[in-house]
Residue frames as qw, qx, qy, qz and C-alpha x, y, z in Angstrom:
[[0.266, -0.168, 0.365, 0.876, -178.64, -1.04, 76.82],
 [0.434, 0.553, 0.237, -0.671, -181.17, 1.36, 75.21],
 [0.734, 0.422, 0.524, 0.092, -182.57, 0.19, 71.85],
 [0.415, 0.909, 0.017, -0.030, -181.20, 3.22, 70.03],
 [0.175, -0.778, 0.592, 0.119, -177.54, 2.42, 70.85],
 [0.958, 0.269, -0.084, -0.052, -175.90, -0.12, 68.60],
 [0.684, -0.486, 0.404, 0.364, -172.62, -1.91, 68.99],
 [0.237, 0.707, -0.478, -0.464, -170.08, -1.10, 66.27],
 [0.949, 0.288, -0.048, -0.116, -169.75, -3.74, 63.52],
 [0.866, -0.190, 0.199, 0.417, -166.55, -5.69, 62.94],
 [0.082, 0.888, -0.327, -0.313, -163.45, -3.76, 61.85],
 [0.931, 0.245, 0.185, 0.198, -161.68, -5.36, 58.97],
 [0.343, -0.626, 0.417, 0.562, -158.02, -4.90, 58.06],
 [0.703, 0.675, -0.064, -0.216, -157.35, -4.37, 54.38],
 [0.602, -0.364, 0.617, 0.352, -154.76, -6.78, 52.99],
 [0.608, 0.714, -0.136, -0.319, -153.59, -6.27, 49.42],
 [0.779, -0.148, 0.516, 0.325, -151.72, -9.08, 47.63],
 [0.269, 0.781, -0.303, -0.475, -149.52, -7.65, 44.92],
 [0.913, 0.398, -0.073, -0.063, -148.43, -9.54, 41.75],
 [0.764, 0.375, -0.284, 0.441, -144.69, -8.90, 42.13],
 [0.098, 0.542, -0.401, 0.732, -143.90, -7.74, 45.56],
 [0.020, 0.046, -0.794, 0.606, -145.00, -7.67, 49.22],
 [0.263, -0.623, -0.725, -0.130, -148.35, -8.15, 50.87],
 [0.019, 0.331, -0.174, 0.927, -149.63, -4.75, 52.04],
 [0.355, -0.541, -0.741, 0.176, -151.57, -4.50, 55.28],
 [0.070, -0.691, -0.102, -0.712, -153.46, -1.33, 56.17],
 [0.564, -0.746, -0.017, -0.354, -153.15, 0.11, 59.66],
 [0.174, -0.618, 0.717, -0.272, -150.94, -0.72, 62.60],
 [0.900, 0.047, -0.378, -0.209, -150.27, -4.49, 62.78],
 [0.515, -0.525, 0.667, -0.117, -148.86, -7.19, 64.99],
 [0.754, 0.375, -0.499, -0.205, -147.23, -10.10, 63.22],
 [0.774, -0.440, 0.444, -0.104, -146.63, -13.41, 65.01],
 [0.325, 0.608, -0.701, -0.181, -143.46, -15.12, 63.66],
 [0.828, 0.035, -0.538, -0.153, -143.04, -18.87, 63.41],
 [0.476, 0.108, -0.694, 0.529, -140.87, -18.91, 66.56],
 [0.365, -0.655, -0.638, 0.176, -143.70, -17.24, 68.53],
 [0.248, -0.300, -0.119, 0.914, -142.24, -13.72, 68.72],
 [0.218, 0.832, 0.509, 0.014, -144.56, -10.86, 67.94],
 [0.354, -0.089, 0.151, 0.919, -143.34, -7.85, 65.98],
 [0.156, 0.792, 0.489, -0.330, -145.29, -4.61, 65.53],
 [0.297, 0.205, 0.320, 0.876, -145.53, -1.90, 62.93],
 [0.062, 0.637, 0.460, -0.615, -147.30, 1.40, 63.61],
 [0.055, -0.148, 0.479, 0.863, -147.20, 2.47, 59.91],
 [0.588, 0.322, 0.120, -0.732, -150.41, 3.31, 58.02],
 [0.910, 0.327, -0.158, -0.198, -149.52, 0.62, 55.52],
 [0.498, -0.564, 0.654, 0.080, -147.08, -2.20, 56.34],
 [0.703, 0.475, -0.452, -0.275, -145.38, -4.24, 53.60],
 [0.762, -0.361, 0.529, -0.092, -144.79, -7.86, 54.50],
 [0.158, 0.535, -0.751, -0.353, -142.13, -9.78, 52.57],
 [0.909, 0.110, 0.290, -0.279, -143.32, -12.89, 50.74],
 [0.709, 0.599, -0.370, 0.043, -140.20, -13.42, 48.49],
 [0.870, -0.455, -0.003, 0.191, -138.03, -14.16, 51.54],
 [0.651, 0.422, -0.082, 0.626, -135.22, -11.94, 50.26],
 [0.167, -0.877, 0.031, -0.449, -135.68, -9.16, 52.77],
 [0.473, 0.197, -0.621, 0.593, -133.07, -8.63, 55.48],
 [0.252, -0.201, 0.363, -0.874, -135.81, -7.09, 57.65],
 [0.439, -0.252, -0.819, -0.271, -138.11, -10.16, 57.81],
 [0.437, 0.453, 0.767, 0.119, -141.08, -10.22, 58.06],
 [0.223, 0.849, 0.160, -0.451, -141.08, -6.70, 56.67],
 [0.730, 0.552, 0.243, 0.321, -140.22, -5.88, 53.05],
 [0.342, -0.684, 0.190, 0.616, -137.00, -3.95, 52.29],
 [0.567, 0.731, -0.086, -0.370, -137.66, -3.97, 48.50],
 [0.372, -0.429, 0.773, 0.285, -135.07, -6.70, 47.84],
 [0.647, 0.400, 0.649, 0.006, -137.53, -8.21, 45.37],
 [0.398, 0.895, 0.028, -0.199, -136.83, -5.23, 43.10],
 [0.074, -0.788, 0.572, 0.215, -133.05, -5.79, 42.92],
 [0.201, -0.247, 0.933, 0.169, -133.01, -9.50, 42.06],
 [0.686, 0.167, -0.270, -0.655, -135.17, -10.87, 39.29],
 [0.785, -0.099, 0.584, -0.181, -136.48, -14.38, 39.76],
 [0.036, -0.321, 0.817, 0.478, -135.02, -16.86, 37.24],
 [0.773, 0.307, 0.206, -0.515, -137.56, -18.09, 34.73],
 [0.544, -0.195, 0.770, 0.270, -136.51, -21.49, 33.30],
 [0.588, 0.615, 0.521, 0.060, -138.80, -20.98, 30.29],
 [0.184, 0.955, -0.078, -0.220, -137.09, -17.74, 29.34],
 [0.089, -0.709, 0.657, 0.241, -133.63, -19.31, 28.88],
 [0.657, 0.314, -0.587, -0.354, -134.85, -22.43, 27.14],
 [0.595, 0.198, -0.778, 0.038, -134.59, -24.71, 29.93]]
């Protein structure tokens, strides 16, 4: 290979962990599920559910917005 041609550097996926919602992954993704199946998303940004309320696991369906988590400190107990 000629000295003036360089191999491209690594390509990193951007993963954004949100405070109160899904994990956002930039670019098309493949997700391997615990049972070994692989699911794909071709979206520019894919939201992965971490609250386990989504009916579209592993993808977020915004169920976390409809049901507030119970905070035992808030009700005294």
